[in-house]
Structures are given as C-alpha cells and as structure tokens.
C-alpha positions as CSV (number, residue, x, y, z in Angstrom):
1,X,68.4,78.2,72.7
2,X,71.5,77.9,69.5
3,X,73.9,80.6,70.2
4,X,77.0,81.3,68.7
5,X,80.8,81.3,70.4
6,X,80.6,85.5,70.5
7,X,77.0,85.4,71.6
8,X,77.6,82.8,74.7
9,X,80.8,85.0,75.7
10,X,78.7,87.7,75.9
11,X,75.6,86.3,77.6
12,X,78.1,84.6,80.3
13,X,79.3,88.1,80.9
14,X,76.2,89.0,81.7
15,X,75.0,86.1,84.1
16,X,78.3,87.2,86.0
17,X,77.1,91.0,86.2
18,X,79.1,92.4,84.1
19,X,78.1,95.4,82.2
20,X,81.4,97.1,81.2
21,X,83.9,95.5,79.3
22,X,88.1,98.0,78.7
23,X,89.7,96.1,75.1
24,X,91.4,97.1,72.1
25,X,89.8,95.7,68.9
26,X,91.6,93.2,66.2
27,X,91.3,90.3,63.7
28,X,90.9,87.4,65.6
29,X,88.4,88.8,67.7
30,X,86.2,90.5,65.7
31,X,83.8,87.9,66.1
32,X,83.3,89.4,69.7
33,X,83.4,93.0,68.9
34,X,80.8,92.4,66.5
35,X,78.2,90.4,68.8
36,X,79.7,93.9,71.3
37,X,78.0,96.2,68.5
38,X,74.9,94.3,68.1
39,X,74.0,94.5,72.3
40,X,75.6,98.4,72.3
41,X,72.3,98.3,75.5
42,X,73.5,95.9,77.2
43,X,77.5,96.5,77.6
44,X,79.2,99.9,77.9
45,X,82.6,99.2,76.0
46,X,86.1,101.3,76.9
47,X,88.3,101.6,74.5
48,X,91.3,102.5,75.4
49,X,94.6,104.0,73.7
50,X,96.5,100.5,74.2
51,X,96.1,97.0,75.6
52,X,98.0,98.2,78.5
53,X,95.6,100.3,79.5
54,X,92.4,98.5,79.2
55,X,93.9,95.6,81.8
56,X,95.3,98.4,83.9
57,X,91.4,100.2,83.7
58,X,89.9,96.9,84.6
59,X,92.3,96.3,86.9
60,X,91.1,100.3,88.5
61,X,87.3,99.5,88.3
62,X,87.6,95.8,90.4
63,X,90.0,97.7,92.6
64,X,87.3,100.0,93.1
65,X,84.5,98.4,92.8
66,X,85.3,95.0,94.2
67,X,83.5,93.4,91.3
68,X,85.8,91.1,88.8
69,X,87.0,93.3,86.1
70,X,86.9,92.3,82.3
71,X,89.4,93.6,79.4
72,X,89.7,92.4,76.1
73,X,92.3,91.6,73.5
74,X,93.1,90.4,69.9
75,X,95.8,88.1,69.8
76,X,99.8,88.6,69.2
77,X,100.8,91.6,70.2
78,X,97.0,92.6,71.4
79,X,97.6,89.6,74.2
80,X,100.8,90.4,74.9
81,X,100.4,93.9,75.8
82,X,98.0,92.8,78.6
83,X,100.9,91.0,80.1
84,X,102.6,94.0,82.5
85,X,98.5,94.6,83.5
86,X,97.8,91.0,84.1
87,X,101.2,90.8,86.2
88,X,100.1,94.0,88.2
89,X,96.7,92.2,89.0
90,X,98.1,89.1,90.2
91,X,101.0,90.4,92.3
92,X,98.0,92.1,94.3
93,X,95.1,89.8,93.9
94,X,93.1,91.5,91.9
95,X,89.6,89.7,90.1
96,X,90.3,90.3,86.8
97,X,89.2,87.8,83.6
98,X,90.9,88.9,80.4
99,X,89.7,87.4,77.7
100,X,91.8,87.0,74.3
101,X,90.9,85.7,70.7
102,X,93.6,83.8,69.0
103,X,94.2,82.1,65.5
104,X,91.5,79.9,64.1
105,X,92.3,75.9,65.6
106,X,93.8,74.4,62.2
107,X,96.4,77.4,62.8
108,X,97.5,76.6,65.9
109,X,101.0,75.9,66.8
110,X,102.2,76.9,62.6
111,X,103.3,80.6,63.3
112,X,100.6,82.3,62.3
113,X,100.0,85.6,61.8
114,X,99.9,87.3,65.3
115,X,99.8,83.6,67.1
116,X,101.4,83.8,70.5
117,X,100.7,80.9,73.4
118,X,99.2,83.6,75.5
119,X,98.2,81.0,78.3
120,X,101.3,79.8,78.7
121,X,102.8,83.2,78.3
122,X,100.7,83.8,81.3
123,X,100.7,80.7,83.6
124,X,103.1,82.2,86.0
125,X,100.8,85.3,86.7
126,X,97.4,83.7,86.8
127,X,95.4,82.0,89.0
128,X,94.5,79.9,85.9
129,X,94.6,80.0,82.3
130,X,92.2,78.3,80.0
131,X,92.4,77.9,75.8
132,X,89.3,76.8,74.8
133,X,89.5,75.1,71.6
134,X,85.5,73.3,71.7
135,X,82.7,75.5,71.6
136,X,80.8,73.1,73.7
137,X,82.9,73.9,76.8
138,X,82.7,77.7,76.0
139,X,80.3,78.4,78.2
140,X,81.5,76.2,81.6
141,X,85.2,77.7,80.6
142,X,84.2,81.2,81.4
143,X,81.7,80.6,84.2
144,X,84.9,78.4,85.9
145,X,87.1,81.8,85.2
146,X,84.5,84.0,86.6
147,X,84.6,81.7,90.1
148,X,88.4,81.3,90.2
149,X,88.8,85.2,89.6
150,X,86.8,86.2,92.9
151,X,87.6,83.3,95.5
152,X,89.7,82.8,97.5
153,X,92.7,84.8,97.5
154,X,91.5,86.4,94.0
155,X,93.2,87.0,91.0
156,X,93.3,87.1,87.2
157,X,92.5,84.8,85.4
158,X,92.8,84.2,81.4
159,X,90.6,82.6,78.8
160,X,92.0,82.6,75.1
161,X,89.5,81.4,72.4
162,X,90.6,80.8,68.9
163,X,88.4,82.5,66.4
164,X,86.6,79.7,64.7
165,X,85.3,78.8,68.1
166,X,84.1,82.5,68.5
167,X,82.1,81.6,64.9
168,X,80.8,78.1,65.4
169,X,77.2,77.9,67.4
170,X,76.1,75.2,69.6
171,X,73.5,74.9,72.3
172,X,73.1,77.5,75.6
173,X,71.8,77.0,78.9
174,X,71.8,80.4,81.2
175,X,72.8,79.6,84.4
176,X,71.6,82.0,87.7
177,X,75.1,82.9,89.3
178,X,74.4,83.0,93.6
179,X,76.9,84.5,95.5
180,X,79.1,82.2,97.2
181,X,79.3,82.4,101.1
182,X,82.8,82.4,102.4
183,X,84.6,80.4,104.2
184,X,83.7,79.7,108.1
185,X,84.9,77.2,109.4
186,X,88.5,77.2,110.2
187,X,90.3,74.9,112.7
188,X,89.4,75.3,116.1
189,X,92.7,74.4,117.4
190,X,94.7,77.8,115.6
191,X,91.9,79.7,116.5
192,X,92.0,78.9,120.4
193,X,96.1,79.5,119.9
194,X,95.7,82.6,118.3
195,X,93.1,83.6,121.0
196,X,95.7,82.8,123.9
197,X,98.6,84.6,122.6
198,X,96.3,87.5,122.2
199,X,95.3,87.1,125.8
200,X,98.7,86.8,126.8
201,X,100.3,89.6,124.8
202,X,101.0,93.2,126.8
203,X,103.1,94.7,123.5
204,X,99.9,93.9,120.9
205,X,101.1,95.3,117.6
206,X,98.3,94.6,114.5
207,X,100.0,94.9,110.7
208,X,97.2,95.0,108.2
209,X,97.5,94.3,104.6
210,X,95.6,94.3,101.6
211,X,93.5,91.3,102.4
212,X,91.3,93.0,105.1
213,X,90.3,95.5,102.5
214,X,89.9,92.7,99.4
215,X,87.5,90.6,102.3
216,X,85.5,93.8,103.5
217,X,86.9,93.8,107.0
218,X,87.2,97.3,108.1
219,X,84.1,97.2,110.3
220,X,85.7,94.5,112.3
221,X,89.1,95.3,112.3
222,X,88.2,98.3,114.3
223,X,86.6,96.5,116.6
224,X,89.0,94.1,117.1
225,X,91.7,97.0,117.6
226,X,89.6,99.2,120.2
227,X,88.7,95.9,121.9
228,X,92.5,94.2,122.2
229,X,93.6,98.1,122.5
230,X,96.5,97.6,120.3
231,X,98.5,100.2,117.9
232,X,97.5,99.6,113.9
233,X,99.7,99.7,111.2
234,X,99.2,98.8,107.1
235,X,100.8,98.1,104.3
236,X,100.8,100.3,101.2
237,X,98.0,97.6,100.1
238,X,96.1,97.8,103.2
239,X,95.4,101.6,103.1
240,X,91.6,102.5,104.2
241,X,91.0,99.3,106.0
242,X,91.3,101.2,108.9
243,X,90.9,104.8,109.3
244,X,93.9,107.1,109.5
245,X,92.2,109.5,111.7
246,X,91.7,106.6,114.7
247,X,93.9,107.0,117.1
248,X,95.6,103.5,116.9
249,X,96.6,104.4,114.2
250,X,99.9,104.9,113.8
251,X,100.9,105.1,109.6
252,X,102.7,102.6,107.1
253,X,105.3,99.9,107.9
254,X,108.5,99.4,105.9
255,X,111.0,100.7,104.0
256,X,109.3,104.4,103.7
257,X,107.2,103.8,106.5
258,X,106.6,105.6,109.8
259,X,109.4,105.6,112.6
260,X,106.4,104.7,115.3
261,X,105.1,101.9,113.3
262,X,109.0,100.8,112.4
263,X,110.4,101.2,115.8
264,X,106.6,99.8,117.5
265,X,106.6,96.6,115.5
266,X,110.0,96.3,116.8
267,X,109.5,96.6,120.2
268,X,105.8,94.7,120.6
269,X,105.8,90.9,121.9
270,X,103.0,90.1,119.7
271,X,102.3,91.1,115.9
272,X,98.9,90.3,114.6
273,X,99.0,90.0,111.0
274,X,96.1,90.5,109.1
275,X,95.4,89.5,105.7
276,X,99.2,90.6,105.0
277,X,102.2,88.9,102.8
278,X,105.8,90.1,104.7
279,X,106.6,91.4,101.8
280,X,110.4,92.1,101.5
281,X,109.8,96.2,101.5
282,X,108.0,95.7,104.9
283,X,109.7,93.1,106.8
284,X,113.5,94.7,105.5
285,X,116.0,92.5,107.4
286,X,113.9,89.4,108.1
287,X,116.5,87.8,110.9
288,X,115.7,91.0,112.9
289,X,112.2,91.8,111.5
290,X,110.3,92.0,114.8
291,X,112.4,90.5,116.9
292,X,111.4,90.6,120.1
293,X,107.5,89.3,118.8
294,X,105.5,86.3,118.8
295,X,104.1,86.1,114.8
296,X,100.2,85.5,114.5
297,X,99.3,85.5,110.9
298,X,95.6,85.3,109.3
299,X,95.6,84.3,106.0
300,X,93.0,83.0,102.9
301,X,95.7,82.1,101.1
302,X,97.6,78.8,103.6
303,X,100.9,79.8,100.9
304,X,101.4,82.7,102.7
305,X,102.2,81.3,106.1
306,X,105.8,80.4,106.5
307,X,106.7,81.8,103.4
308,X,108.5,85.0,104.3
309,X,108.2,84.8,108.1
310,X,107.7,81.8,110.3
311,X,105.2,82.3,112.5
312,X,103.9,81.3,116.3
313,X,100.5,80.5,115.2
314,X,98.4,80.7,112.0
315,X,94.3,80.6,110.9
316,X,94.4,80.2,107.5
317,X,90.7,81.5,106.4
318,X,88.5,84.4,104.8
319,X,90.1,87.6,107.5
320,X,86.5,89.4,107.5
321,X,85.5,85.7,109.5
322,X,88.5,84.9,110.9
323,X,87.7,88.3,112.7
324,X,83.9,88.0,113.7
325,X,85.1,84.8,116.1
326,X,88.0,86.3,117.3
327,X,85.8,89.7,118.5
328,X,83.1,87.1,119.9
329,X,85.5,85.5,122.2
330,X,87.1,88.4,123.2
331,X,87.1,90.8,126.3
332,X,87.5,94.1,126.6
333,X,91.7,94.6,127.3
334,X,94.0,97.6,128.4
335,X,97.1,97.9,127.0
336,X,97.0,101.9,128.3
337,X,100.9,102.2,128.9
338,X,102.1,100.7,126.1
339,X,99.4,102.6,124.1
340,X,101.1,106.0,125.9
341,X,104.6,104.9,124.4
342,X,103.0,104.7,120.8
343,X,101.6,107.7,121.5
344,X,105.0,109.5,122.1
345,X,106.7,107.8,119.3
346,X,103.9,109.5,117.2
347,X,104.5,113.0,118.7
348,X,108.6,112.5,118.6
349,X,108.6,111.0,115.1
350,X,105.6,113.1,112.7
351,X,106.0,112.8,109.6
352,X,107.5,116.4,108.2
353,X,108.4,118.0,104.8
354,X,110.5,121.5,104.2
355,X,107.3,124.0,104.1
356,X,109.0,127.3,102.6
357,X,108.4,125.6,98.8
358,X,106.0,123.3,96.6
359,X,106.4,119.9,97.4
360,X,104.6,117.3,96.4
361,X,103.3,116.1,100.2
362,X,101.8,119.9,100.5
363,X,100.0,119.1,97.6
364,X,98.9,115.8,99.1
365,X,97.7,117.4,102.3
366,X,95.6,120.3,100.3
367,X,94.4,117.2,98.1
368,X,93.0,115.8,101.1
369,X,91.8,118.5,103.0
370,X,89.5,119.8,100.2
371,X,88.3,115.4,99.7
372,X,88.4,115.0,103.5
373,X,89.2,111.2,101.8
374,X,85.7,111.1,100.2
375,X,87.9,110.5,96.9
376,X,88.9,107.5,95.2
377,X,92.9,107.9,94.4
378,X,95.2,106.0,92.5
379,X,99.0,106.5,91.7
380,X,101.8,105.3,89.6
381,X,104.8,104.3,91.4
382,X,107.8,106.0,93.1
383,X,108.0,108.7,95.2
384,X,104.9,110.4,94.5
385,X,103.5,106.9,95.1
386,X,105.1,107.2,98.6
387,X,103.9,110.8,99.6
388,X,100.5,110.4,98.5
389,X,100.6,107.0,101.4
390,X,102.4,108.8,103.6
391,X,100.3,112.6,103.8
392,X,96.7,111.6,102.1
393,X,94.7,110.1,105.3
394,X,92.6,107.2,103.6
395,X,90.2,106.8,106.1
396,X,88.0,104.0,103.7
397,X,88.6,101.1,102.0
398,X,89.3,100.7,98.0
399,X,90.2,105.0,98.0
400,X,93.7,103.9,97.0
401,X,94.4,102.3,93.7
402,X,97.9,101.5,92.9
403,X,101.0,98.9,92.1
404,X,101.9,97.5,95.3
405,X,103.4,93.8,94.8
406,X,104.8,94.4,90.8
407,X,105.2,98.7,91.3
408,X,104.2,99.3,87.5
409,X,104.9,102.5,86.3
410,X,102.2,103.6,84.1
411,X,99.7,101.8,86.1
412,X,98.1,105.0,88.1
413,X,96.0,106.7,84.9
414,X,94.0,103.3,83.4
415,X,93.2,102.7,87.2
416,X,92.0,105.8,87.1
417,X,89.9,105.8,84.3
418,X,88.7,102.3,85.1
419,X,87.8,103.4,88.7
420,X,85.9,106.3,87.4
421,X,83.7,104.3,85.0
422,X,83.0,101.8,88.0
423,X,82.7,105.0,90.1
424,X,80.6,107.7,88.1
425,X,79.6,109.5,91.3
426,X,82.9,110.4,92.5
427,X,85.9,112.1,92.0
428,X,89.1,110.0,90.8
429,X,92.5,111.7,90.8
430,X,95.8,110.3,89.6
431,X,98.9,111.2,91.5
432,X,102.1,110.4,88.7
433,X,105.2,111.0,88.4
434,X,106.3,113.1,84.9
435,X,108.7,109.7,84.6
436,X,105.5,107.5,85.3
437,X,103.1,109.7,83.4
438,X,105.4,109.5,79.9
439,X,104.8,105.3,80.2
440,X,100.8,105.7,79.4
441,X,100.1,109.1,78.8
442,X,98.6,108.4,75.9
443,X,95.4,107.2,77.8
444,X,94.5,110.7,78.5
445,X,93.1,110.8,75.5
446,X,90.5,107.7,76.4
447,X,89.5,110.2,79.1
448,X,88.9,113.2,76.8
449,X,87.4,110.7,74.5
450,X,84.3,110.0,77.1
451,X,84.6,112.5,79.2
452,X,85.5,111.1,82.5
453,X,86.3,113.5,84.8
454,X,89.3,112.3,86.4
455,X,92.2,114.5,87.5
456,X,95.6,113.7,86.0
457,X,98.3,115.5,88.6
458,X,102.0,115.2,87.3
459,X,104.9,115.6,90.4
460,X,107.1,117.0,87.0
461,X,111.0,117.1,89.3
462,X,112.1,116.2,85.6
463,X,113.5,113.2,86.9
464,X,113.3,109.9,87.9
465,X,113.2,110.9,91.4
466,X,112.8,107.7,93.6
467,X,115.9,106.0,91.8
468,X,118.1,109.2,91.7
469,X,117.3,109.4,95.5
470,X,119.3,106.3,95.5
471,X,122.0,107.1,93.6
472,X,122.2,110.2,95.8
473,X,122.5,107.9,98.9
474,X,123.8,104.8,97.9
475,X,125.2,105.5,94.0
476,X,128.2,108.6,94.6
477,X,125.1,110.9,92.8
478,X,125.9,109.1,89.4
479,X,122.8,109.9,87.6
480,X,122.8,107.8,85.1
481,X,120.0,108.4,82.8
482,X,117.6,109.4,85.2
483,X,117.6,113.3,84.4
484,X,115.3,114.4,81.3
485,X,116.7,116.9,79.7
486,X,114.0,117.3,76.7
487,X,111.7,119.8,76.1
488,X,108.2,117.9,76.6
489,X,105.3,119.8,78.2
490,X,102.9,118.1,79.2
491,X,100.3,120.6,79.2
492,X,101.1,121.2,75.5
493,X,100.5,117.1,75.5
494,X,97.0,117.1,77.4
495,X,95.8,119.9,75.5
496,X,96.7,117.5,72.4
497,X,94.7,114.8,73.8
498,X,91.4,116.5,74.4
499,X,92.1,117.6,78.0
500,X,91.9,120.9,80.0
501,X,95.6,121.5,81.9
502,X,96.9,123.8,84.6
503,X,100.6,124.5,85.5
504,X,101.4,125.1,88.8
505,X,105.1,126.3,90.2
506,X,104.1,127.3,93.5
507,X,102.4,126.7,96.7
508,X,99.7,129.7,96.5
509,X,98.4,127.8,93.2
510,X,97.4,124.4,94.2
511,X,93.8,124.8,96.1
512,X,92.8,127.2,93.2
513,X,94.1,124.6,90.5
514,X,92.5,122.0,92.7
515,X,89.4,123.7,92.9
516,X,89.7,124.1,89.4
517,X,90.1,120.9,88.3
518,X,87.1,119.0,90.8
519,X,84.9,121.7,89.3
520,X,85.7,122.0,85.8
521,X,83.9,118.0,85.4
522,X,86.2,117.3,82.9
523,X,89.9,115.1,82.4
524,X,92.4,117.7,84.2
525,X,95.9,117.8,83.6
526,X,97.8,119.8,86.6
527,X,101.8,119.9,86.1
528,X,103.4,120.6,89.3
529,X,106.8,121.4,89.2
530,X,109.0,120.6,92.5
531,X,112.5,120.2,92.7
532,X,114.6,117.4,91.5
533,X,116.3,115.9,94.9
534,X,113.0,116.3,97.4
535,X,113.3,112.7,98.8
536,X,111.2,110.5,100.8
537,X,111.5,110.0,104.3
538,X,111.5,108.4,107.0
539,X,113.4,105.6,104.6
540,X,115.1,101.8,105.5
541,X,117.9,100.7,103.2
542,X,117.2,97.7,101.0
543,X,117.8,94.9,103.4
544,X,118.4,96.9,106.9
545,X,115.9,96.1,109.8
546,X,113.2,98.5,109.6
547,X,114.4,99.6,113.2
548,X,116.7,101.4,111.5
549,X,114.9,104.3,109.4
550,X,116.5,107.5,108.9
551,X,115.2,110.6,107.5
552,X,116.6,113.8,106.8
553,X,117.7,115.2,110.7
554,X,119.2,111.6,111.0
555,X,121.9,112.3,108.0
556,X,122.6,115.9,109.0
557,X,123.3,114.6,112.6
558,X,125.6,111.9,111.0
559,X,127.5,114.9,108.5
560,X,128.3,117.0,111.9
C-alpha cells in the first residue's frame, strides 16, 4: 500500500505495539500530528506542558512498564528541549525512541528558521541517531531504532525526519515484530571461573544494580542470594530487584548507603557485582573500594568491564540468563558466621532520624505503611531522593523511578505522569524537593488536564537541601544562592494549575493528608514544611573510602 511518511511513522509505531506517545506539536511535525488526529482511536497522545516533560514522561512510562517509551517534538527548540530527558534516559539505560521533525531537505544546513542538527547534538547521549532524508528508508529506520533501544543494554534512540519526508508517499510493507530472545550463550570459561570464585568464598557480598531490574532477574537473584547464603546491597538504580524485606538485604551502598552495606563490602572476600557499573557515588575511593575482595562482575555491556574497577572474573551476558546458569550449577552454601556478623552490623548501625518533629523520613515511612510497597514512586534529585531510597522498602522491581546517573532536577513529575499513564491501576507518587519542583511544576497542568490521580509530595525546606548540606559540612556554612527567600505558595500554584492541594506542618497531619490524597482519585499536591537543616545520613565524603561513612552521632562524637 502507498502511504505518506506520517502514516508510515504511525504504522511503524503500531508494529512495535506502541499505543501511547508523549509530545508537543510544532511546525515541522504538523504532518505527523495531523495523522494522529485522524487516528485518535489508535493512539493516546499526552500533551505535556514542555518537551522536557514529554521526554521524562516517556522515560517514566518505559521504566515502569518495561516497554519502549516514545516522545515527539518539532524542530529547533522543540527538539533541543528533549535533550535533558534523553540524557537522563541514556545515563540510566532506559529504552526510548524520540521522534523529531526537521526542516525540509533543501533547507538543511542553511540556518533555516528553527533548524538544528538534533542528531548531532544528541550523539554522545543516545545509543544511535538517525536523520531520515528519504522516505524509502523511513520504515526500516524506525524499526531499527526500536530494536536498538530495547536490546542489549537499553537506551534512547533519536529519529529526526525532514518535513518533506513526512509529506511524501511511497510503498509501505508491514512487518510483524517478534520478541527477541536474550542471548544465552556465554563464555564457558568465564562461567567456570565465576563459579570457582563463588564456591571458594567465605565472605561473599552481592552488589545489585539497575541491570537486575532491566533484565527482569528478581526471581533468579533471590534464588541465587539464598543459595550462596550471601548478604545483598543495592544501588539507587537497583532498588526493588531484591526485596528490601528479605533478611539478607542490607540496604543501599555508597555515598548515602547504610553503614552495614559500606562496612560489609569493605570486609568481604568476594564482591559479586550484578548489573552494576561501579558508579563514583557507589565506590567512593576506587583505590580502596572492596580492598579485601576479589571482584566478580556480570553485565550485558562489555564496555562496563574494567572501566572503573578492575575485576578478577567477568561474565558478559544477560543477567537473568547468567543467574539461571549459576543457580543450576551451585549447591546450597552456608556462610552463617558471615551472615551473623552482617546482621550484628544491621542492629548496631540502623538508619535513624529525629522523631520529635516533622521530617521527610517520617513521611516516607508512613507512605510505605499505607502502600506496603504496592505503588510506583518517582523522585526528583537531592535529599528527598536519598531519604526515599533509605526509608521506603522497595520490594518489587520497576517501582522506583529516579534519575541516577545524570541527577536531573525536575525529572520526577514528568516520570510520575508517564508511569500513571502506563499503569492506570497503580498508585503513582512523586516525591520532590521544593527546588526540584520549581524546575518543571508546570507539568501539574498536564496531570489535571488528563485527571491523572498522581500525588505530588513536595518536601519543602525553603532551601536547596542537598547543596546546603554540603555547604554546612564542607563550605563553612556559606549558603550561596541556596535559600529561597520568596513568597511562592505551592498550594496556590497547584490549585491554579487545576489540582487539589494540602499543606502539612506537623506529624499528626501526615497520615490524614496521604489518605485524603489517595482517596481523591485526582491529582493532589501535598506541601510538607520541614526544617531547613535536616541532613541525609549516613554520608561518605566525595572521593573518600566507603568505610569512612559517618552519621550525626559521629559528628557529635568528634565535637566532644
């Protein structure tokens, strides 16, 4: 059949099983939007308030569903507004296809109105980028984009299409897309070497990253941890891959990880690294990280092997499939003395916070008590993000959506919208700081437009909390540009954008506010007023060894 370029775009989306897209129209992409108008029964299009919101929504949709997220934007500023969202997805290995339109082919390279080389701009932050100048290659290009985005280590792909291609016509042949099986062939010598290390270890520790979530390896991970009788810590991106209620779980590792995880990894004799990349926020001082241990790393991306930390043995492959092999070749192990030591650490170094006032950890704990983990939680970046990772017990994968690698302020609200659209029967909550909320609070208008029952919790301390924490501890309390001395009323902002709003200032108001928000089935903002100098502990100074983790009690002891 003969179709226009715009029709081919939508037919290719249908081939891929896409029924939801996020975007914002403009001049060069009008042909695609005109076709969307004609096919309203086939696609749900979410009109965001800003293109960055569309990219974050596509990202949240992808992280929470496991599907490829799709966003649309016009040329020039429309496409460049996607850049932060694309970079966010790239750093956290999120499958996304961003479809943009550019000026007509004869006008490329002539500084035409709203012309920009978006494929060139995004080259370092995409798995691949395409500029489609010939309608005959349009369908195959979109198919390749989706395959690249979802296979191997996932990530974003951009497809930039000139406007004349969206208007032109050519023969279109539909293709049936089948799910690809993950690669199950690994280097047998690597597997043997890995099993030898595991069997010889007396003090193994499992360190889980986002790859465990992406590969869907939760079942195999639980079996593996219990089979080798080893404690388990996770990264921010690995939250939910291993049940936080499991007795082997010791909490997050790294800069704001638990003392148990940081001390335990520093004392283990084998660190089994599963789908994690040894981020600087995890390892601290690379020279001293896991200094007593041999390192075993399993990852789908060969580029991550020996990049930040030298390994003794590595296995390259899909984590779920590798763990299946490990589990089939291992017998039940007993490390009861090691486990007892780690359990003693858990008792000696529990997470703690002040209980005589309203704090973010208290709000997080009450949110967990109400949801029992049966919710999708997104966050922005900063203190509230770390408190969420510490105090909400993530017991299933794809329930924490947060910007780990890029640390994008303003990410959470768009991601929460995407998650709610992709999971209409789930409670979706975004936890933001007041600084982050200011970045993209206009997306509340999107939530109210579609009556999405999201809950936006703003942890409002009237400062940039994490930056202020560093200024307090390391910059002699020089609070340079981190205090919001203004009269912004977030409740009025939310109401003005069509949402309900609740303000809480004391602990007794938390549970009633959360219950009211959950029951309302409408978008609700909860403005939570906390003190400006609450701090996230434990903490490891940048570049220090993770064994140097300290908390408030350590600071008090130093003063004495």
